[in-house]
VOGU-3710 file (C-alpha; in Angstrom, 3 decimals, decimal comma):
1> mynillptdf> 17,358/-6,732/-3,607  14,171/-5,478/-1,947  13,592/-4,941/1,754  9,888/-5,395/2,391  8,100/-4,552/5,642  5,042/-6,655/6,472  3,176/-5,235/9,506  0,872/-7,859/10,962  -1,757/-8,079/13,677  -2,137/-11,831/12,970
11> senswnaiky> -5,567/-11,296/11,410  -6,811/-12,982/8,240  -6,628/-9,604/6,603  -2,898/-9,193/7,294  -2,298/-12,834/6,288  -3,915/-12,105/2,933  -1,533/-9,168/2,447  1,464/-11,375/3,304  0,400/-13,992/0,754  -0,084/-11,295/-1,866
21> alhfyeysic> 3,371/-9,845/-1,176  5,100/-13,218/-1,494  3,480/-13,805/-4,883  3,972/-10,203/-6,008  7,726/-10,483/-5,378  7,989/-14,155/-6,341  10,848/-13,616/-8,796  12,659/-10,911/-6,825  15,351/-11,309/-4,181  13,781/-10,002/-0,973
31> nfyllhvnkl> 14,248/-9,644/2,732  10,807/-9,759/4,356  10,455/-8,234/7,818  7,375/-9,436/9,684  6,561/-6,740/12,217  4,114/-6,862/15,102  3,677/-3,686/17,114  2,259/-3,721/20,621  0,885/-0,212/20,690  1,838/1,933/23,645
41> nniamddtsy> -1,746/3,159/23,981  -2,815/-0,468/24,439  -0,216/-0,967/27,165  -1,477/2,007/29,200  -2,949/0,742/32,434  -6,191/1,740/34,117  -4,462/1,589/37,482  -2,208/4,656/37,481  -0,232/3,234/40,387  0,882/0,338/38,173
51> iatsttiqde> 4,224/0,895/36,419  4,779/-1,147/33,261  8,428/-2,129/33,705  10,562/-3,434/30,873  10,335/-6,919/32,399  6,538/-6,733/32,528  6,372/-5,553/28,925  8,682/-8,371/27,851  6,630/-11,019/29,653  3,147/-9,755/28,800
61> yikpskkklv> 3,603/-8,336/25,306  6,903/-9,014/23,565  7,293/-12,730/24,332  3,711/-13,647/23,300  4,029/-11,689/20,059  7,381/-13,369/19,304  5,690/-16,766/19,672  2,955/-15,670/17,280  5,552/-14,437/14,783  7,320/-17,812/14,911
71> allkkianqi> 3,957/-19,501/14,321  3,422/-17,162/11,370  6,763/-18,192/9,882  5,695/-21,837/10,164  2,393/-20,994/8,479  4,272/-19,385/5,595  6,538/-22,437/5,291  3,552/-24,806/5,293  1,261/-22,898/2,923  3,577/-21,042/0,542
81> pnntnhkfyt> 5,992/-22,916/-1,749  9,613/-22,471/-0,669  11,325/-19,654/-2,546  15,113/-19,387/-2,321  14,849/-15,723/-3,328  13,143/-14,901/-0,044  14,504/-14,499/3,472  12,347/-13,793/6,510  12,987/-11,909/9,713  10,675/-11,189/12,636
91> vsdynffies> 10,440/-7,998/14,658  8,370/-7,483/17,799  8,149/-3,946/19,085  6,228/-1,836/21,560  5,756/1,752/20,532  3,267/4,085/18,938  2,361/2,335/15,700  3,529/4,993/13,229  6,729/5,650/15,152  7,552/1,958/15,024
101> ireqvqekki> 6,905/1,819/11,277  9,120/4,855/10,701  11,935/3,371/12,760  11,822/0,076/10,871  11,754/1,845/7,510  14,894/3,745/8,430  16,781/0,952/10,200  16,011/-1,791/7,688  16,221/0,490/4,622  12,719/-0,589/3,626
111> ntivmgtkga> 11,744/-0,187/-0,032  8,069/-1,022/0,310  5,535/-1,538/3,088  2,819/-4,080/2,294  -0,327/-3,806/4,406  -3,770/-5,321/4,382  -6,911/-3,263/4,762  -10,420/-4,340/5,595  -13,575/-3,005/3,989  -16,016/-0,723/5,707
121> sglkkyivgs> -18,326/-1,908/8,432  -20,828/-0,266/10,710  -20,441/3,477/11,000  -16,808/3,523/9,859  -17,565/3,523/6,164  -14,135/4,445/4,889  -12,047/2,690/2,304  -8,982/2,091/4,444  -8,601/1,385/8,125  -7,006/3,891/10,471
131> ntadvitkvk> -3,619/2,138/10,715  -3,290/1,814/6,951  -4,479/5,380/6,417  -1,887/6,642/8,885  0,911/4,713/7,201  0,177/5,891/3,671  -0,232/9,510/4,730  2,400/9,845/7,468  5,239/7,516/6,447  7,293/8,506/3,431
141> cttlvvpena> 7,748/5,059/1,999  6,149/3,307/-0,950  3,169/1,360/0,371  1,269/-1,443/-1,308  -2,215/-1,675/0,198  -3,926/-5,051/-0,223  -7,721/-5,062/0,291  -9,389/-7,983/2,011  -10,700/-9,642/-1,172  -7,618/-9,089/-3,336
151> kyhkieeiaf> -6,045/-12,263/-4,679  -2,784/-12,181/-6,564  -2,772/-12,846/-10,264  -0,493/-11,668/-13,035  -0,344/-7,862/-13,208  -1,406/-6,895/-16,718  -3,293/-3,612/-16,343  -2,147/-0,753/-14,089  -4,260/2,374/-13,652  -2,493/5,630/-12,785
161> ptdysinynl> -5,055/8,398/-12,031  -3,606/11,915/-12,190  -4,755/15,476/-12,731  -1,286/16,494/-14,021  -1,221/19,199/-11,367  2,120/18,219/-9,825  5,600/18,142/-11,273  6,596/14,516/-10,778  9,935/13,801/-9,222  11,363/10,985/-11,328
171> qtlfplskil> 12,638/9,218/-8,209  9,043/9,124/-6,950  7,955/7,157/-10,018  10,792/4,636/-9,692  8,731/1,980/-7,824  6,207/1,981/-10,659  8,886/1,649/-13,313  10,360/-1,321/-11,425  7,000/-3,080/-11,592  6,793/-2,374/-15,311
181> drttsqlrii> 10,342/-3,721/-15,728  9,464/-7,123/-14,291  6,004/-7,522/-15,816  4,365/-7,126/-19,193  1,869/-4,661/-17,772  0,048/-1,978/-19,690  0,105/1,388/-17,900  -3,108/3,401/-18,222  -2,588/7,051/-17,268  -6,022/8,477/-16,498
191> hikteaekln> -7,033/12,120/-16,349  -10,477/12,656/-14,867  -12,034/16,093/-15,097  -15,353/17,475/-13,904  -16,117/19,274/-17,160  -14,832/19,592/-20,691  -11,740/21,724/-20,331  -8,273/21,797/-21,830  -5,097/21,180/-19,882  -3,262/24,330/-18,892
201> tnqeknkell> 0,397/24,934/-19,729  1,675/23,421/-16,492  -0,515/20,320/-16,868  0,687/19,827/-20,440  4,276/20,031/-19,243  3,694/17,430/-16,537  1,928/15,164/-19,005  4,911/15,387/-21,370  7,217/14,488/-18,487  5,205/11,308/-17,857
211> adyfnnykys> 5,281/10,477/-21,572  9,067/10,837/-21,616  9,552/8,841/-18,426  7,405/5,891/-19,559  8,501/6,064/-23,189  10,095/2,606/-23,111  7,020/0,949/-21,601  3,564/0,078/-22,852  1,439/3,024/-21,804  -1,552/5,057/-22,971
221> fhyltskkve> -3,344/8,245/-21,939  -7,050/8,234/-21,151  -9,508/11,064/-20,513  -12,767/10,779/-18,608  -15,317/13,410/-17,657  -17,160/12,886/-14,384  -18,301/14,963/-11,423  -16,834/12,374/-9,055  -13,335/10,987/-9,426  -14,091/7,781/-7,514
231> davqcfiesr> -17,014/6,950/-9,830  -14,848/7,442/-12,905  -12,093/5,262/-11,424  -14,652/2,540/-10,685  -15,976/2,672/-14,244  -12,498/2,542/-15,770  -11,399/-0,357/-13,578  -14,448/-2,394/-14,542  -14,045/-1,681/-18,268  -10,316/-2,460/-18,317
241> dvdlitmvak> -10,137/-5,235/-15,719  -7,424/-3,323/-13,862  -5,099/-5,311/-11,575  -3,380/-2,470/-9,696  -4,081/1,197/-8,985  -1,102/3,445/-8,375  -0,994/7,003/-7,079  1,411/9,654/-5,846  0,601/10,797/-2,324  1,550/14,386/-3,181
251> nlnyfqqilf> -1,310/14,497/-5,684  -3,733/15,274/-2,853  -6,713/16,093/-5,044  -6,956/12,617/-6,546  -5,406/10,842/-3,593  -8,084/11,974/-1,151  -11,004/11,459/-3,502  -9,974/7,931/-4,421  -8,981/6,716/-0,960  -10,545/8,940/1,671
261> hnkveeisyh> -14,271/9,375/1,346  -17,294/7,616/2,803  -19,187/6,561/-0,303  -18,021/2,991/-0,028  -21,389/1,528/-0,886  -21,111/2,860/-4,438  -17,713/1,454/-5,330  -16,016/-1,920/-5,122  -12,386/-1,322/-6,021  -11,597/-0,728/-2,348
271> tdipflvmhe> -12,213/-4,403/-1,554  -10,738/-6,022/-4,663  -7,889/-4,028/-6,207  -4,526/-3,395/-4,537  -3,201/0,142/-4,741  0,374/1,354/-4,680  1,023/4,703/-3,004  4,297/6,395/-3,935  5,941/9,170/-1,931  8,510/11,781/-2,753
281> i> 11,739/10,789/-1,040
//
């Protein structure tokens, strides 16, 4: 059984992530926790003489969000075919956003957080929004990030960019192996380098570890040479029609280049392809 956390701000973007999650886990037994967080910084009052009592917070923030969560449950029931494998629970909280996420992950024994993210606009030309960025960097829980244009279809090609620089904890890779267990996906392990160079001894060892771990699955190694990791990822995704990108957060070199840069205008995977971020537990 999976315990899945679905943070929502009731936007179309978060609704898209919810739909994706329900299809992604269609054949799995799941508890889905729909969470809305009224951020403490939003509750701060301009009038310093005003004290936000627990009653005030309940009336002005918690009760309205509970009504919206109930409406969201009805929307799911009306638009998504009933699935006896799935149970839904609602949680309304007021806290700092990341603290609330951490608490829910611990209390509900969450396996995966599924969040939507919206593409860049205006001056904030970054691949992921601030809330999503905070979750995938500050919360040690597997997170599936669903871009605004991503629509679920059968997962057949999974890209796994790595520079082989870290010694993978096998428990960290478990979420990826579970996806491979329940799909017929091909795993494409990609090494992108800036120039023609051989792997060092440590990289070779880490590569062998991956080969051993995924030995019973359909996988292949790929090598690309490019000055920019994000450009190489874009090229590979287009050539292979990749359905999911997966990364390990500890692999900071690739992680930051693929997710945290401001060259959005040159790539498209940030709006179309979901990515799974795995953490060491």
